[in-house]
N, C-alpha and C positions, 0 to 999 in steps of 0.2 A: 338840444342837438343841432349841430351845424351840418347843413346839407350842402354838398358840393355844387359848384356853379352849373355842372351838367345835370343837376337835379337827380343825380344818382347817389345812393348811400355809399359812402366810402367804407370799405370793409378791410380789416386786417385779419388774415388767416394765421391762427396760432397753432402750430403743429403741422407737419408736412408729410405724414404717412397717408392716412385717410384724407387729410387736408389737401394734399396735392392731387390725389386720385379723384376726389369727389367735390370737395368744397371749392377749390379754385375754379375748375371748369363750371361748376354749378352757378357760382356768383358771376362768372364772366358771361355765362349764357343768359342770366336773368336780366330783363330790360331795366330794372331799377336799382341794380347794385354794381359796384365797381371795386375790384380788388386793388387796393392802393398800397398794401404793405404785407409782408410775410415774415413770420418769426420761425427760426430754428435755433437751437442752442449752439449749433455749429455755424459760425458766421459765413464760412465759405459755402456751405450747403445752402444757407438761406439766400445768398447772392446768386448762386447758380440757378436755383429754382425761380427766383425773381426774374432773372435774365431770360430764362426759357419761356416764361409766361408773360413777359413784358409788364412786370409789376414794378412801380417806381422805387419803393422803399424795401429794404431788407435789413433786419437787425437780429442780433442774438441777445438783445436786451429788451425785455417786455416793457420796462419803463420808457424807453425811447419810442417804442411802438405806440404806447398809450398817450404819449405827449404830442403826437402828431395831430395837428388841427384837421388834417385831411381824413382822419379816421373817425367815423360816426359810430361804428360798432365792430365787434370782434366775433369771429367764430373760433371756438376752442375745441380742437380735435387732438389734443395731446393725450397721453395715457392718463387714466382716471385719477391716479394719485397726485397729479399736478393740477387738476381742475379747481380745487377749492381755493388755493392761494391765487391762482391766475384770475379766477372769476371775481374774487374779492378786490383785487387790484383794478380790474376793469370797471367794477361798480363804483369804486372810489374815484376813478377818473371820469365817470359819467358816460361810459361807453355801453351801448346796448350789446346783448350777448346772444349768440346762437350756440347752444351747449350740446356737445356730444354725450351719448350715453355710454356706460353708466355715468350718472351725474357726478358722483363723488365716491369716497370710500365708505361713508356712513351717512345715514339719513339726517343725523344732527347737523352735519355740514351743509347738506342741501337745504334744510330748514333755515339755517342762519342766512344763507345766500338769498333765500326766498324773502325773508324779512328785510334784509339790507337793500335788495333791489326795489321792493315796494316803497321803502322809505325814501329812496333816491329817485323814484320814478323811472327806473331802468326797465326796459322791456327785455325779457328773457324767454326764448323759445327753445324747447327741448327737441332734439332730432329723433323723434319717434316716427319713422318713415312709413310704417305699415298702415297708418291712418290715411295715407294718401295713395295707396296702391289700388287701382280700379277694382280688382276682384274683391279686395277687402272692404271697400266702400259699398259694393253691392251686397256683400254678406251683411253688413251693418243695416242696410235697408231692409233686407229680408227679415232680420231679427226684429226690427222696429215694426214691421208689418205683422208680427206674431205668426210667422209662417210655420214654425214647429210647435207652437203652443207652449204649454208648460214644459220647461226643459228638464229632462231626466238625468242626463249625463253629458259632460263636456270632456272630450279626450284630445289632448294635444301631444303630437310627436314632432320633435325637431332633431332629426338624427342625420348627421353629416360626417364626412371623413376629413374635415379640414386639418385636424391635428392627429390623425390616426397614425401617421408615419413617425416612429420614435426618433428618427434622425432630424426631425424638424427642430430648429435651433432653440436653445434656452434664451429667454429674455424676461422682461418684466411680466409678461403674460403668464409665466410659470409660477408667479408669486402671489399668494393670496393677499399679503399685506400691501401689494401695489395695485390691487383691483383686478388681477388677472383671473382667468378661468372662464368656463362656458357660461356660468350663471350671470356674470357681469356682461359678457359679450352679447348673449342672445336672450338670457333670462330677463334682462332689463326690458327688452322689447316685449316679451311674452307677458310680463306683469302689467305693462302699460295697456296692451290690447285686451287682456282679460278684463281690466277695469273699464276700458272704453266700451267693449261689446256687451259685457255681462254684469257689471256692477262691482261693488266692493267685496272684499274678502273678510270672512268672519274669523277663520283660523286656518292653520296649515301645519303640515308635518313633512319633513324633508330628509332625504339621505343623499349626501354628496360623496363622490368618490373620485379617485385619480388612478387611471389604469396605467399610465406611463410615468413612473415616479422619478425618472431622471432623463435629462436631455443634454445634448452636447452644446457647450458654450463656445462659439467661434472666437470670442474675444479672449478665451483662455486656452487656445490651441485645441479646441474640441473636447476639452475636459468635461466629463459628465457632472452636471450640477443637479441638486434636488429640486423636484417640482412638488409644491404643496397646494397649488390651485386646482380646483375641480375640473374634470373633463366630462363627467357624467352627473346628471342631477335628476333625481326621482322625487317629485313633489306632489303631494295630495292637498288640495285646497277645498275647504267648504265655504261657499259664498254666503253672503248675508241672507240671501233668499233660500238657503238650504241646499242649493245645487252642488253636487260633487263635481270636482274638476281634477282630472289627472294630467299632470304635465311631466313629460319625459324629454330630457335634453341630453344629447351627447355629441361631442366633436370628434370621437374616435371610432366611429362605426363605419367600417368599410361596407359599401353597398347599402348604407342607410336609406330609408325611404324618403328622406327629405323633410319637408315641413308641412304638416297636416293638422287641421283643426276640424274635429268632428263634433257635431251638436245633435243629440238625439232627444226628441221631444214627443209629447203625446199626439201631436198632429202630423209629425213628419220628421225628416232628417235633412240637415245641411252639412256638406263636406267641402271644405276649402283646402286646396293643397297644391304642392309643387314637388316633383321629384328631381328638380334641377339642383344638383349638389355644388355647382360652381358659382352660381349667382343667386343670392338669397331673395331676389325680387322678381326676376323673370320667371315666367312659367306657371303662375298661379291660375287655377281653374276653380270654378264654383259649381258643385253638383247639388241637386236638390231632389227630394222625393216626398210626396204625401205618404202618410202611413200605409204600409203594406205594398207600396209600389216601388219599382226599381229606380235607382238613381239615374238622372240624366243631366248633362251639362247645360248650364244656363249661359246664354250669350251675354257678354259684357256690353251694356249700352254705350253708344258713342258719346253721350253726355258725360260719362265717367272716364273715358279713355284719355290717356296722356296726349297732349297736342303734338308731342314729339317723343320718340323713343330713341335710346342710345345703346351702344354696344354693351356698356356697363349698366345693368338694370337699376342700380342704386341711384343713378343720376336724376332720372325723371321725378321720383318721389322726393328727393332732396330739394329739387327746384320748387316743388309745391310747399315744402316746409319753409323755404325762403320766402315764398309768397306770404305765408302767415306772419313771418317775422317782420317783413316790410309793412304789411297791413297794420300790425301791432304798433310799430314805430310811428307810422303816419297818424294813427288814432290815439297814441299815447297810452295804450293799454296792452298788457301781455295777454295774448290769446291762446286758447288751447291748441296744442300741448305746450303748457308753460312750465315754470319751475314747480308749480303746485302738483302737476302730474308727475314731474320728476321726483318730487319728495315721496310720492306714494310708491312709485316703482322702486326707489332706493330703500324705502322702509320694508317692503316685502322681501327684498334681497337680504337686508339685515336680519329679518326674522327667520328667513330660510337658513342662514348660517347658525343662528341661535338654536333653531330646532335640531339641526344636524349635530351641533356640538353637544347639546343636552339630551339628544335622542328622545324628544317628546313633542307633543302638539304645543303650538304657541298661539295665543289669541292675537288678533290684529286690531290695534286701536282705531277708533274713528279718526279720519284724516284731519278734520277740523279741530278735534281735541288735541291731536298730536302737534299740529301747527301752533296751537295756543299754549301748549305746555312749556 
């Protein structure tokens, strides 16, 4: 890895939707990274974004981006159907990767990238931001301290209205074959934090549905086009330790309650949640109660607080993900959350689709066995 004379990692931002909103300002804010290049398939758009953010290089050719000696690593924030080929090219070029979720279209693709990166010594970090939100970190500590004792039930609701308006435009997100849908957008996060907080999954059963089967395509004069990607997901999981976990996700619920994780145990209850429907990071509170007592809010300790908060709540945890990526590159080892965690999240999404399509329970293989297969 070549490090710039400024001792900052030179980063190319690949994809400029979420990339421009979060990745570019996040890397520019971080003390050890510098955005040196930007990619968009539209060269004019790439140059305009580069000019507005004072980024020296802009291309619509990924090959040109990866050939730049100034680039040490890339962040890939394009739609998920582009991740596999782009990540393969970056690994072949010897560039480290920060990869957006969902990782790919299938777990087999993520597994291949995992092995390719390991062979080449490429550090890959997955952008699972909830691991770095203070209230979530405090929840993890309470669980590690056995606050609720033996868990009896985990209930997760993620109910928002982001796609409730049927006039919202048709694009790749409307297509299952392109990685669209609520499962990929937020289920990927949920599967990661279920694994992080509670352990591996033994089996699952799922029902996926689409409440809005057509949306207008602005590129076709507003013509209605079919939608086959899910907007509501009902998933029941049995964890390896036998704990039942109910996961309800919807992006079409006007007045939805937001994002809540409820943990009921023999010794007490923990509830983490936010009713903020506009920002999926701001607003989380942790409530706790010993058995038989009313819930009360727990103050977030200063040691877990973000050093700086931003208008867009996603930015502060993303900067902490960048911390992990930089640390991994400096130590030469992919740190959690890495592609290994990305493989597991993607595997659970694959099996969710399989369960829905076949209308049955499916067993979840051991991750080490899956990676070795």
